[in-house]
C-alpha positions as CSV (number, residue, x, y, z in Angstrom):
1,M,8.2,-26.5,-6.7
2,P,8.5,-24.8,-3.0
3,G,5.9,-22.6,-1.1
4,F,6.3,-19.4,-1.4
5,L,7.0,-18.8,2.3
6,S,9.4,-21.7,2.3
7,D,12.7,-19.1,2.2
8,V,10.9,-16.6,4.6
9,D,12.2,-16.1,7.8
10,L,10.0,-16.3,10.4
11,T,11.6,-15.6,13.6
12,P,10.7,-12.1,15.5
13,N,13.1,-9.7,14.6
14,R,14.7,-7.1,17.3
15,I,11.8,-5.1,17.3
16,E,8.9,-7.3,17.4
17,R,11.1,-9.1,20.4
18,A,11.8,-5.6,22.3
19,R,8.3,-4.8,21.9
20,R,6.6,-7.9,23.4
21,Q,9.1,-7.2,26.3
22,A,8.5,-3.7,26.6
23,G,6.1,-1.9,29.5
24,A,4.1,1.0,28.5
25,Y,4.5,2.9,25.1
26,I,2.4,4.9,22.6
27,D,2.0,3.2,19.5
28,L,2.5,5.4,16.6
29,T,2.2,2.7,13.8
30,S,-1.7,2.0,13.8
31,S,-3.0,2.1,10.5
32,N,-6.5,0.5,12.2
33,P,-9.2,3.3,12.4
34,T,-11.3,1.2,14.4
35,T,-8.9,0.7,17.2
36,Q,-8.3,5.0,17.1
37,G,-11.6,5.7,17.3
38,L,-12.5,6.2,13.8
39,L,-15.9,4.1,14.4
40,F,-18.5,4.6,10.9
41,P,-21.6,5.3,12.4
42,P,-23.5,2.2,13.5
43,D,-27.1,3.3,12.3
44,I,-26.0,3.9,9.1
45,L,-24.7,0.4,9.0
46,R,-27.7,-1.0,10.5
47,A,-30.1,0.8,8.3
48,A,-28.0,-0.3,5.3
49,A,-28.0,-4.1,6.3
50,D,-31.8,-3.9,7.0
51,G,-33.4,-4.4,3.6
52,Y,-31.2,-7.3,2.8
53,W,-32.6,-9.7,5.3
54,S,-36.2,-9.5,4.4
55,N,-35.5,-9.9,0.4
56,R,-32.2,-12.2,0.5
57,A,-31.9,-13.9,-2.4
58,Y,-28.2,-15.2,-3.6
59,A,-27.8,-14.0,-7.4
60,P,-24.1,-13.9,-8.0
61,D,-22.9,-11.5,-10.9
62,P,-19.0,-12.1,-11.5
63,R,-18.5,-8.2,-11.8
64,G,-20.3,-7.4,-8.3
65,L,-24.0,-6.6,-8.1
66,L,-25.6,-3.6,-9.9
67,A,-26.1,-1.7,-7.6
68,A,-23.0,-2.0,-6.1
69,R,-21.2,-0.9,-9.6
70,T,-23.4,1.5,-10.2
71,A,-22.3,3.6,-6.6
72,V,-19.3,3.1,-7.7
73,V,-19.4,4.5,-11.0
74,A,-21.2,7.6,-9.3
75,D,-18.3,8.1,-6.8
76,Y,-15.8,7.9,-9.9
77,A,-18.0,10.7,-11.8
78,R,-17.3,13.3,-8.7
79,R,-13.6,12.5,-8.9
80,T,-11.8,16.0,-9.7
81,P,-10.2,15.4,-12.7
82,Q,-14.1,13.8,-13.4
83,F,-13.5,9.5,-14.5
84,D,-15.9,8.8,-16.7
85,V,-17.0,4.8,-16.0
86,S,-19.9,2.6,-16.7
87,P,-20.8,-0.5,-14.3
88,N,-19.6,-2.5,-16.9
89,Q,-16.0,-1.0,-16.6
90,I,-16.2,-2.1,-12.3
91,F,-15.0,-5.2,-10.6
92,I,-16.4,-6.0,-7.0
93,T,-13.4,-7.7,-5.1
94,A,-13.3,-8.5,-1.2
95,S,-10.3,-6.4,-0.9
96,T,-7.7,-4.4,-2.8
97,S,-5.3,-7.6,-1.9
98,E,-7.2,-9.5,-3.8
99,A,-7.6,-7.4,-6.5
100,Y,-3.4,-7.5,-6.7
101,S,-3.3,-11.4,-6.8
102,L,-6.8,-11.4,-9.6
103,L,-4.7,-9.0,-11.5
104,F,-1.4,-10.8,-11.5
105,T,-3.3,-13.7,-12.0
106,L,-4.6,-12.0,-15.1
107,L,-1.7,-10.4,-16.4
108,T,1.4,-12.7,-15.7
109,E,2.9,-16.3,-15.9
110,P,5.6,-17.5,-13.1
111,G,8.7,-16.3,-14.2
112,D,7.1,-12.8,-15.5
113,N,7.8,-9.8,-13.1
114,V,6.1,-6.6,-12.3
115,L,7.7,-2.8,-11.8
116,G,6.9,-1.5,-8.1
117,P,8.0,1.0,-5.8
118,D,11.4,0.7,-4.1
119,V,10.3,2.1,-1.1
120,T,6.4,0.9,-0.1
121,Y,4.1,-1.5,2.2
122,P,5.7,-4.5,2.0
123,L,2.8,-6.7,0.7
124,F,3.0,-6.5,-2.6
125,E,6.7,-8.5,-2.2
126,H,4.4,-11.6,-0.7
127,L,1.7,-11.3,-3.4
128,A,4.4,-11.7,-5.9
129,A,6.2,-14.4,-4.6
130,A,2.9,-16.0,-4.2
131,H,2.5,-16.1,-7.9
132,H,6.1,-17.3,-8.4
133,I,6.9,-13.5,-10.7
134,A,9.7,-10.9,-9.8
135,L,8.7,-7.4,-8.0
136,R,11.2,-5.8,-9.6
137,T,11.8,-1.6,-8.4
138,Y,11.7,1.6,-10.1
139,T,13.1,4.4,-7.6
140,L,11.1,7.3,-5.6
141,D,13.2,10.6,-5.7
142,E,13.3,11.5,-1.7
143,A,14.7,15.2,-2.9
144,R,12.0,15.8,-5.6
145,G,8.9,14.9,-3.1
146,W,9.6,11.3,-4.1
147,A,8.6,11.7,-7.3
148,I,8.8,8.9,-9.7
149,Q,12.6,8.3,-11.3
150,A,11.9,8.1,-15.1
151,D,14.7,6.1,-16.0
152,S,15.0,3.8,-13.0
153,L,11.4,2.5,-14.7
154,L,13.2,2.5,-18.1
155,A,15.8,0.5,-16.6
156,A,13.8,-2.0,-14.5
157,A,12.0,-3.3,-17.4
158,D,12.5,-5.9,-19.6
159,E,11.0,-8.2,-21.9
160,R,9.1,-10.4,-19.2
161,T,7.5,-7.2,-17.4
162,R,3.8,-7.2,-17.6
163,A,2.5,-4.1,-15.6
164,I,3.2,-1.2,-13.8
165,L,2.3,-0.9,-9.8
166,L,1.9,2.5,-8.9
167,I,0.3,3.7,-5.1
168,S,-1.2,7.5,-5.4
169,P,-1.6,8.9,-2.8
170,H,1.7,6.8,-1.7
171,N,1.9,4.6,1.8
172,P,4.4,5.7,3.4
173,T,5.5,9.0,1.6
174,G,2.3,10.6,0.9
175,S,3.2,11.4,-2.9
176,I,0.6,11.6,-5.4
177,V,1.2,10.9,-9.3
178,A,-0.6,13.9,-10.5
179,E,0.3,14.6,-14.3
180,R,1.2,12.9,-16.9
181,L,4.9,10.5,-17.1
182,P,5.9,10.0,-20.2
183,T,7.8,6.8,-19.8
184,L,4.7,5.0,-19.0
185,T,3.3,5.4,-22.3
186,Q,6.8,4.8,-23.5
187,L,6.8,1.5,-21.9
188,G,3.4,0.8,-22.3
189,L,2.8,-1.5,-19.9
190,P,-0.5,-2.1,-18.2
191,L,-0.6,0.3,-15.1
192,I,-2.3,-1.2,-11.6
193,C,-2.7,1.9,-9.4
194,D,-3.9,1.6,-5.6
195,E,-6.0,4.8,-4.7
196,V,-7.1,3.5,-1.3
197,F,-5.8,7.0,0.1
198,A,-7.0,9.2,-2.3
199,A,-10.4,10.8,-0.4
200,F,-7.2,11.9,2.1
201,T,-5.5,14.8,0.4
202,Y,-3.2,17.2,2.2
203,R,-0.7,19.6,0.3
204,A,-2.6,18.6,-3.1
205,A,-5.8,19.5,-3.9
206,T,-6.6,16.2,-5.4
207,T,-5.7,12.8,-6.4
208,P,-6.4,12.4,-10.3
209,P,-7.4,8.7,-11.4
210,L,-4.6,7.8,-13.5
211,G,-7.1,6.6,-16.1
212,V,-7.6,10.2,-16.9
213,L,-3.9,11.1,-17.1
214,H,-3.1,8.1,-19.2
215,P,-6.3,7.1,-20.9
216,E,-3.8,5.3,-24.0
217,L,-3.2,2.8,-21.7
218,P,-4.9,0.3,-19.8
219,V,-5.3,1.1,-16.3
220,F,-6.8,-0.6,-13.1
221,H,-7.9,1.5,-10.3
222,L,-8.1,-0.3,-6.9
223,N,-9.9,0.7,-4.2
224,G,-12.2,-0.1,-1.3
225,I,-14.1,0.9,2.2
226,S,-11.3,-0.1,4.4
227,K,-9.7,3.2,4.5
228,R,-12.4,5.4,2.6
229,F,-15.1,4.4,5.1
230,A,-13.2,3.1,8.2
231,L,-14.5,-0.6,7.8
232,P,-11.5,-2.8,7.1
233,D,-13.8,-5.4,8.7
234,L,-16.2,-5.6,6.2
235,K,-14.1,-6.6,3.6
236,L,-15.3,-4.8,0.6
237,G,-13.1,-3.3,-2.6
238,W,-13.3,-2.6,-6.3
239,M,-11.8,-2.2,-9.5
240,A,-12.3,0.5,-12.0
241,L,-11.0,-0.4,-15.6
242,N,-10.1,2.6,-17.8
243,E,-11.8,1.7,-21.5
244,P,-8.1,0.4,-23.1
245,A,-8.3,-2.4,-20.1
246,V,-11.8,-3.4,-20.2
247,A,-11.7,-3.7,-24.1
248,R,-8.3,-5.7,-23.5
249,F,-8.6,-7.8,-20.3
250,G,-12.5,-7.3,-19.3
251,A,-13.5,-10.8,-20.4
252,R,-11.0,-12.7,-18.6
253,L,-11.3,-10.8,-15.6
254,E,-14.9,-11.6,-15.3
255,I,-14.2,-15.3,-15.7
256,L,-11.1,-15.2,-12.7
257,N,-13.6,-13.1,-10.5
258,D,-16.6,-15.8,-11.2
259,A,-14.2,-18.2,-10.4
260,F,-14.1,-17.3,-6.7
261,L,-17.2,-14.6,-6.3
262,S,-15.6,-14.1,-2.9
263,A,-17.0,-10.7,-2.2
264,N,-19.9,-11.1,-0.2
265,S,-23.5,-9.9,-1.2
266,L,-24.3,-8.5,2.4
267,T,-21.9,-5.6,1.9
268,Q,-22.1,-5.1,-1.7
269,F,-26.1,-4.5,-0.9
270,M,-24.8,-2.1,1.8
271,L,-22.5,0.2,-0.4
272,P,-24.6,2.4,-2.0
273,R,-26.1,3.4,1.4
274,L,-22.4,3.6,2.8
275,F,-21.7,6.2,0.2
276,D,-25.3,8.4,0.3
277,Q,-25.0,8.5,4.3
278,G,-21.1,8.1,4.8
279,T,-19.9,11.4,3.6
280,A,-20.7,13.1,6.9
281,F,-18.2,10.9,8.6
282,V,-15.7,10.8,5.8
283,A,-15.8,14.6,6.5
284,T,-14.8,14.1,10.1
285,M,-12.3,11.9,9.4
286,Q,-10.5,14.0,6.7
287,A,-10.8,16.9,9.4
288,R,-8.9,14.7,12.1
289,I,-6.5,13.6,9.9
290,R,-5.4,16.8,8.3
291,A,-5.8,18.6,12.0
292,A,-3.2,15.6,13.0
293,L,-0.9,16.2,10.1
294,D,-0.7,20.0,11.2
295,M,0.1,19.2,14.5
296,A,2.5,16.5,13.6
297,L,4.6,18.6,11.2
298,E,4.7,21.6,13.7
299,T,5.8,19.4,16.6
300,L,8.8,17.5,14.3
301,Q,9.7,20.7,13.0
302,R,11.1,21.9,16.0
303,C,13.9,18.9,16.0
304,S,16.5,20.3,14.1
305,N,17.8,16.9,13.3
306,V,14.5,15.6,11.8
307,T,13.3,16.5,7.9
308,V,9.8,16.0,7.5
309,R,7.8,16.7,3.9
310,P,4.3,17.5,4.2
311,P,2.7,15.0,2.2
312,D,0.5,15.4,-0.8
313,G,-2.2,12.5,0.6
314,G,-2.8,9.8,3.2
315,Y,-2.1,9.8,7.0
316,Y,1.4,8.6,7.4
317,L,4.6,10.8,7.6
318,F,8.0,9.5,6.2
319,P,10.3,11.8,8.3
320,Q,14.0,11.4,8.1
321,V,16.5,11.6,11.1
322,A,19.8,12.7,11.1
323,G,22.7,11.1,13.2
324,W,21.6,8.0,13.0
325,D,23.1,5.0,10.7
326,D,21.1,2.1,12.3
327,E,17.8,2.4,11.8
328,E,16.8,-0.4,14.1
329,E,18.9,1.2,16.6
330,L,17.0,4.2,16.5
331,V,13.9,2.5,16.8
332,L,14.9,0.5,19.6
333,D,16.1,3.8,21.6
334,L,13.0,5.5,20.8
335,L,10.9,2.5,22.2
336,E,12.9,2.5,25.3
337,A,12.0,6.1,25.7
338,G,8.0,4.8,25.6
339,V,7.4,5.2,21.6
340,L,7.1,2.7,19.2
341,V,7.1,4.1,14.9
342,H,8.7,1.7,12.2
343,P,11.9,1.9,10.4
344,G,12.5,2.9,7.1
345,Y,13.9,-0.6,6.0
346,F,10.2,-2.2,6.9
347,Y,9.5,-0.1,3.3
348,G,12.4,-0.9,1.9
349,C,13.7,2.7,2.0
350,E,17.5,2.0,2.1
351,Q,18.8,5.5,2.2
352,G,19.4,7.3,5.7
353,A,17.3,6.7,8.5
354,H,13.7,7.2,8.3
355,L,10.7,6.7,10.5
356,M,7.1,5.6,9.8
357,I,4.5,7.7,11.5
358,S,0.7,7.0,11.2
359,C,-1.3,10.3,11.9
360,L,-4.4,8.2,12.4
361,T,-3.0,7.5,16.1
362,E,-5.9,8.9,18.3
363,P,-5.2,12.3,18.7
364,T,-4.0,12.5,22.1
365,Q,-2.0,9.9,22.0
366,L,0.1,11.2,18.9
367,R,0.5,14.4,20.6
368,A,2.4,12.7,23.5
369,G,4.1,10.3,21.2
370,L,5.5,12.8,19.2
371,E,6.5,14.6,22.7
372,I,8.5,11.7,23.3
373,L,10.2,11.4,20.2
374,V,11.3,14.6,19.3
375,N,12.4,15.1,23.4
376,R,14.5,11.9,22.5
377,L,16.1,12.8,19.6
378,S,16.9,16.6,20.6
379,S,18.5,15.5,23.6
380,P,22.6,14.5,23.3
381,A,23.4,10.7,23.0
């Protein structure tokens, strides 16, 4: 059987070729906090790691070190609404990407399918292909704030559907699943909920854990330190299973995680200290992102042919631009003017012309890039 990358066109697209040849430009696409001046306090990292070296002993646990899992449990207890789990319901992984891969292995066989949103980060397509399963899409309704269209869920599911992927807050639209969806109960499938942006709310007051909204279904909540603490380089994530999920799948998931044990002991050891002492840094990051979203929305709303919705959460904007039929030409035109954005089709969006703008971008650069964008889009073609 050919490898999952055998049919992938690895030729750089027009935007990538133009970016490589462009002169100076402002990049409004970055999702990497460490390149945007958001660095977790090094003194906390040093102190968190210090105790590990003098008592170093490799004692792996297939669910993760107990102290790390206990810290995650305490974090879920602080959520609104509160999500009550025990350490036995937590599995530590090296990343949320690894967690997806483990769950695809757990829940599916080659030829099965999972449902995911039609507009989303492209990771899922690659992971599904790697497991020789299909990614079937349901519709996010832009007119209803990118809410999940119930009928499309029913239409996409068949006898080989094994799970439903939900991202809340969603990347890149920022929508949050804030209430029960009866269609999910009707389908009765396990839910995989990506919550990596849960700490970063904007229009919404909170990000409800899906296991609280749907306690009758098996729910796997995925999160980690990459977004939460701006620590993508330390590689640590976790899965929190609600009671139906751990009762039905916990023992087999333990065997899978034990086969790899890929989450390193040092970062697990550090995790309780990150939660205990990282609160002020996270609050500073939240305030910066909120201010950036305020400024970006105000700036974009000056342009009459841009429609932009305040996101429920996350740190991206996904505005629609009128007057352009070709997103690629739109992005190339903006790059020529000195600003890089991503087109909506990078995220599977095929309705209208959309742009992805990261408000994680360093604030001075974000403001300057948005001014270029608005001036360009406001000028006669």
